[in-house]
Rosetta silent file (secondary structure, phi, psi, omega in degrees, C-alpha in Angstrom):
SEQUENCE: XXXXXXXXXXXXXXXXXXXXXXXXXXXXXXXXXXXXXXXXXXXXXXXXXXXXXXXXXXXXXXXXXXXXXXXXXXXXXXXXXXXXXXXXXXXXXXXXXXXXXXXXXXXXXXXXXXXXXX
SCORE:     score description
SCORE:     0.000 S_00000001
   1 L     0.000  129.764  172.401   -0.488   -2.968   10.460 S_00000001
   2 E   -83.056  120.177 -174.614   -1.714   -6.123    8.752 S_00000001
   3 L   -91.483  172.479 -172.972   -5.464   -5.681    8.647 S_00000001
   4 H   -52.821  -47.991 -178.854   -8.178   -8.375    8.782 S_00000001
   5 H   -60.335  -37.960  177.198   -8.504   -8.910    5.007 S_00000001
   6 H   -66.853  -40.064  178.347   -4.728   -9.303    4.803 S_00000001
   7 H   -64.240  -41.805  178.421   -4.705  -11.790    7.688 S_00000001
   8 H   -63.546  -43.922  179.153   -7.430  -13.852    6.042 S_00000001
   9 H   -62.770  -41.672  177.874   -5.519  -13.869    2.741 S_00000001
  10 H   -62.988  -40.520  176.621   -2.305  -14.931    4.529 S_00000001
  11 H   -60.987  -41.684  177.798   -4.224  -17.745    6.236 S_00000001
  12 H   -63.274  -39.978  178.157   -5.531  -18.902    2.858 S_00000001
  13 H   -61.578  -45.084  179.886   -1.983  -18.882    1.454 S_00000001
  14 H   -62.630  -36.824 -179.920   -0.727  -20.998    4.355 S_00000001
  15 H   -74.090  -12.692  178.850   -3.629  -23.398    3.823 S_00000001
  16 L    96.187    7.196  177.386   -2.630  -23.727    0.156 S_00000001
  17 L   -78.956  153.117 -179.458   -5.540  -21.819   -1.324 S_00000001
  18 L   -78.010  127.288  177.880   -4.925  -19.588   -4.314 S_00000001
  19 L  -137.562  136.013  176.488   -4.657  -15.892   -3.455 S_00000001
  20 L   -61.008  142.711  179.856   -3.484  -13.081   -5.712 S_00000001
  21 L   -66.904  147.192  178.924   -0.052  -11.759   -4.766 S_00000001
  22 L   -87.212   85.986 -173.572    0.086   -8.463   -2.866 S_00000001
  23 L  -128.049   25.444  178.000    1.977   -6.490   -5.496 S_00000001
  24 E  -130.071  139.374  177.923    0.124   -3.175   -5.773 S_00000001
  25 E  -121.195  134.658  177.746    0.553   -0.006   -3.743 S_00000001
  26 E  -116.484  151.609  178.674   -1.980    2.783   -3.486 S_00000001
  27 E  -124.597  143.005 -179.508   -1.452    6.263   -2.054 S_00000001
  28 E  -145.129 -179.231 -179.558   -4.023    8.501   -0.458 S_00000001
  29 L  -116.188   22.467  176.790   -4.579   11.588    1.628 S_00000001
  30 L   -71.575  157.264 -175.033   -6.457   10.025    4.544 S_00000001
  31 L  -134.222   -0.143  179.929   -5.336   10.864    8.038 S_00000001
  32 L   -78.799  166.178  178.435   -7.187    8.679   10.527 S_00000001
  33 L   -66.170  149.721  175.819   -5.500    5.830   12.380 S_00000001
  34 L   -65.947  140.412  178.744   -5.360    2.453   10.671 S_00000001
  35 L  -116.976  141.001 -179.876   -8.151    0.148   11.747 S_00000001
  36 L   -58.344  -26.200 -177.303   -7.940   -3.638   11.766 S_00000001
  37 L   -95.790    1.014 -177.813  -11.255   -3.767    9.873 S_00000001
  38 L   -65.968  140.944 -178.968  -10.279   -1.260    7.193 S_00000001
  39 L  -119.279  -12.594  178.968  -10.548   -2.557    3.607 S_00000001
  40 L  -143.346  169.574  169.823   -9.484    0.499    1.573 S_00000001
  41 L   -68.858  160.582  176.812   -7.536    3.696    1.962 S_00000001
  42 L   -61.432  -45.794 -178.010   -9.503    6.631    3.295 S_00000001
  43 L  -158.669  100.767  178.527   -9.126    8.455   -0.006 S_00000001
  44 E   -67.358  141.569  177.039   -6.920    7.289   -2.867 S_00000001
  45 L  -110.977   -0.598 -179.964   -5.335   10.051   -4.943 S_00000001
  46 L   -92.849  150.469  172.533   -3.985    7.802   -7.712 S_00000001
  47 L   -85.852  -24.123  178.835   -5.792    6.957  -10.927 S_00000001
  48 L  -143.372  132.929  175.307   -3.912    3.625  -11.063 S_00000001
  49 L   -64.932  150.451  179.434   -2.215    1.651   -8.295 S_00000001
  50 E   -89.338  137.469  175.036    1.528    1.163   -8.696 S_00000001
  51 E   -77.653  134.072 -179.797    2.915   -2.316   -9.258 S_00000001
  52 L  -152.067  109.460  178.315    5.556   -3.230   -6.655 S_00000001
  53 L   -89.246  123.991 -176.349    6.990   -6.713   -6.187 S_00000001
  54 L   -76.454  154.712  170.317    8.425   -7.088   -2.693 S_00000001
  55 E   -98.283  137.543  178.108   11.848   -8.452   -1.838 S_00000001
  56 E  -101.306  117.119  177.648   11.850  -11.031    0.964 S_00000001
  57 E  -120.959  104.995 -174.002   14.729  -10.589    3.409 S_00000001
  58 L    63.323 -121.395  178.167   14.398  -13.084    6.243 S_00000001
  59 L  -106.099   22.785 -178.222   10.865  -12.543    7.538 S_00000001
  60 E  -117.299  124.972  172.493   10.577   -8.985    6.188 S_00000001
  61 E   -88.977  128.379 -178.557    8.846   -8.050    2.949 S_00000001
  62 E  -117.622  114.560  177.212   10.381   -4.898    1.487 S_00000001
  63 E  -102.480  135.415  173.970    8.340   -2.910   -1.018 S_00000001
  64 E  -122.811  134.750 -177.848    9.908    0.016   -2.881 S_00000001
  65 E  -148.327  143.351  176.958    7.804    2.463   -4.843 S_00000001
  66 E  -117.818  142.149  173.607    8.297    5.860   -6.486 S_00000001
  67 E  -125.251  138.303  174.794    5.637    8.455   -7.208 S_00000001
  68 E   -97.766  158.724  176.564    6.052   11.468   -9.459 S_00000001
  69 H   -59.390  -34.443  179.488    4.348   14.772   -8.929 S_00000001
  70 H   -67.881  -31.019  176.601    2.477   14.243  -12.198 S_00000001
  71 H   -71.692  -34.165 -177.422    1.041   10.957  -10.839 S_00000001
  72 H   -87.274  -12.292 -177.730   -0.061   12.640   -7.617 S_00000001
  73 L    63.802 -140.812  179.999   -1.447   15.745   -9.293 S_00000001
  74 L   -95.407   17.274 -176.301   -1.856   18.616   -6.857 S_00000001
  75 L   -85.782  153.548  166.016   -2.605   16.209   -3.999 S_00000001
  76 L   -93.501  163.054  174.708   -0.728   15.620   -0.792 S_00000001
  77 E  -128.457  145.043 -178.559   -0.287   12.049    0.445 S_00000001
  78 E  -148.128   11.277  176.837   -0.470   10.726    3.983 S_00000001
  79 E  -153.765  146.113  174.471   -1.335    7.036    3.632 S_00000001
  80 E  -130.432  145.911  176.203   -0.100    3.989    1.706 S_00000001
  81 E  -137.164  148.695  176.857   -1.751    0.602    1.304 S_00000001
  82 E  -106.089  129.320 -175.456   -0.648   -2.731   -0.144 S_00000001
  83 E  -128.067  164.469  178.377   -3.231   -4.565   -2.283 S_00000001
  84 L  -108.272   20.791  176.847   -3.516   -7.785   -4.283 S_00000001
  85 L  -156.328  153.953 -179.985   -5.264   -6.253   -7.311 S_00000001
  86 L   -69.826  -26.511  170.914   -4.886   -3.176   -9.488 S_00000001
  87 L  -139.993  149.188 -178.930   -8.454   -2.198   -8.518 S_00000001
  88 L    62.663 -136.901  178.529  -10.566   -3.550   -5.681 S_00000001
  89 L    73.832 -172.076 -179.939   -9.007   -6.662   -4.176 S_00000001
  90 L   -99.607  142.682  174.357   -7.854   -7.183   -0.604 S_00000001
  91 E   -94.914  127.278  178.039   -5.732   -4.736    1.364 S_00000001
  92 E   -81.884  -46.958 -173.012   -2.863   -6.384    3.233 S_00000001
  93 E  -153.388  156.374  177.675   -1.607   -3.405    5.181 S_00000001
  94 E  -142.131  139.388  173.668   -2.006    0.363    5.584 S_00000001
  95 E  -130.261  149.798  174.132    0.250    3.012    7.090 S_00000001
  96 E  -119.996  158.035 -178.328   -0.302    6.695    7.714 S_00000001
  97 E  -157.318  170.871  177.897    2.266    9.461    8.042 S_00000001
  98 E   -60.383  140.207 -176.234    2.562   13.239    8.117 S_00000001
  99 E   -55.919  136.254  178.739    1.250   14.788    4.922 S_00000001
 100 E  -122.915  137.015  175.335    3.762   15.162    2.067 S_00000001
 101 L   106.558 -171.784    1.816    3.377   17.404   -0.973 S_00000001
 102 L   -72.545  156.809  178.816    2.110   18.540   -3.241 S_00000001
 103 L   -98.057  152.756  170.693    5.073   17.805   -5.518 S_00000001
 104 L   -68.738  153.776 -175.566    6.021   19.601   -8.706 S_00000001
 105 L   -54.559  -33.183 -176.687    5.229   17.501  -11.806 S_00000001
 106 L   -94.802    4.551  177.091    8.913   16.678  -12.374 S_00000001
 107 L   -88.846  154.918  178.504    9.670   15.758   -8.732 S_00000001
 108 E  -130.152  141.337  173.599    9.766   12.168   -7.456 S_00000001
 109 E  -122.863  139.042 -177.755    9.235   10.783   -3.976 S_00000001
 110 E  -116.178  142.219  176.295   10.325    7.276   -2.981 S_00000001
 111 E  -126.803  142.694  169.819    8.967    5.048   -0.241 S_00000001
 112 E  -118.272  118.826 -175.883   10.306    1.850    1.272 S_00000001
 113 E  -107.896  112.979 -179.322    7.571   -0.118    3.003 S_00000001
 114 E  -106.387  125.372 -177.381    8.894   -2.826    5.337 S_00000001
 115 E  -122.702  109.466 -179.244    6.416   -5.419    6.541 S_00000001
 116 E   -85.733  127.983  178.319    7.634   -7.861    9.173 S_00000001
 117 L  -102.123  111.924 -178.627    5.819  -11.190    9.188 S_00000001
 118 L  -120.122    0.000    0.000    5.884  -12.674   12.683 S_00000001
């Protein structure tokens, strides 16, 4: 879901205003439904957001990101968000899913986040 802050940022981009690119992904363990007014994840489990530059295929932005067990610590994850800053900033979109983890320190989990712009 593209949330309000993301919609406003997209509108600014279309208008020609300068907006930071949405190239950071955060992971958390929140479990409530995404809300259009949400501005952050329910509860981030990362110490640093991951940089992820999307590929544009037609009207679909495709983000790929990997997390290691050592990055996630002993946490499970159940939400991902796309942001335009390494800290703070605007959230473009948030998704929730069934809880995954915890992972062993040497394990890796990969996500592909597809965002259709219509």
